[in-house]
Residue, then its C-alpha position, 0 to 999 in steps of 0.5 A: x099924471x105920477x104912476x106907480x108901476x105895480x098897480x099898472x103891471x098887476x091891475x090891483x087896487x091901492x089899498x085905501x081904495x080896496x079898505x074904502x069899498x069894504x067899509x064905507x059903501x052898502x053892506x053887512x059886516x060883522x059887528x066886530x074885527x080883530x087883528x093881530x100885527x107884529x105881536x100887537x092886538x087891535x079891535x074894533x066894534x061897529x055896533x049898529x053901523x056894522x049894518x050899512x045902508x043905500x041911504x047911509x052911503x048917500x049920506x056920507x059919500x063926501x066924506x074924507x080922512x082930512x074930515x074931524x068928524x068920523x059920522x059912523x064906527x066904519x068911518x072911525x074904523x077906516x080912519x084906524x085902518x089907514x093909519x096902520x096900513x100906511x106905513x106897512x110894506x107891500x108883503x105885511x099889508x097885503x096879508x092884512x089886506x086879505x085878512x079884511x077881505x075875509x073878514x068882510x066876506x064881500x064882492x071882490x073889489x076886483x069887480x068894481x067899475x074904478x080900476x088901474x090903467x092898464x099898459x096901453x091905456x097909459x101908453x095911449x094917455x102918454x102919446x097925446x099933447x095933454x098929459x105928461x106921465x112921470x114916476x112915482x116909485x114901484x109899489x108907493x111906500x113910505x120912502x122915507x121908512x125904507x134903507x136907501x138901496x130899496x129907495x133907490x130900487x123904487x125910484x129907479x125901477x119905476x123910471x125904467x118901467x115907465x120909458x119902456x111903457x111910453x117909449x119917451x124919457x120919464x124926467x119927473x118924479x112925485x114922492x108917495x103921500x109926499x108930505x115932508x115925513x113921507x121922505x127925506x133930504x136924501x130921497x131927494x138926492x136919490x131922485x137928482x142922481x137917478x137923472x129926473x129933472x124935478x120932483x113934486x111934494x105933497x104940502x101946500x105952498x105957491x112955487x116960487x123962483x127960489x123953490x127946490x126943485x126936488x121938492x116942489x109944492x103942489x095944492x091938492x085939488x079934489x072932485x070939486x064942482x066948478x064954483x068950489x074950485x074957484x075959490x081955492x084957486x082965488x084963496x091959494x092965489x092971493x096967499x091964504x092957502x087952504x084947508x084941503x090938506x093932502x092925498x093919501 
C-alpha cells in the first residue's frame, strides 16, 4: 500500500473523491457553474441534471472516468474538473475546491464514511505479515510538473514521515498517477538517489527480468466480482493486456 503522507497527517480526502461526492451523489445543485482560473473563465450548465436522485445514483454508480460516455451533465462536469484539478499544485487546487464546496452548498465530505487512514491505522497495517507500506509522495502531485528540488522534497519527505510512522525502513515507492507523462527519467533517478529499492509506474505491462526496477509497470485491479477479475487475470497472463486503464 503506497501512502501519500499529507492525507494521513490531515485526514483530508483526495480531491477526486471530494469532487465525486459533490457531483455524483444524490443532491440538488445550482443549474450552472462558473470558475475563473489563471485568467480563464470556464462555464458549465447542468440543465435537468442539477437534480440528481437516488435512482440516478444507483443507475450510474459503476461509471468511472475511463468510460467514453458521460451519462449525465454531472458526469461531463466531473470529467472536466478532473482535467483542470489534476495538474494543479496543492494551494490553487484547495482554493478551487473551496469554491466548489460553496457552490454545491452540500454537507462536508469530512462526514463521509470514506476517510483516510490514521497514523495508528497505517502503523497497524504495516505491523502485520501481509502488507508492505511504501511511499507515494507527500501531497500526491504530478511530479513531472514540479522543479527537481520540489520533487526531491516530495519523495524524500514522504519516506521519512512513513518510516517514523511505522518504525521500519520504507524501500518502495509509487509515482502519483503513474503514467509515463506524470514523471520523468530524472524523477526515477531521484527515487533511486533517495535510497528506494524499486518504484511502480501505472501503465499496463508485464514485469520481466529486463524491466527497469524504478519504472515497474502494473495492471490496475478494480472492485470487480471474482469472475471479472479472473477474466482480466487470464488476459494479462496471456499477454492480451486489457481495457482497464489507469487510476487517478
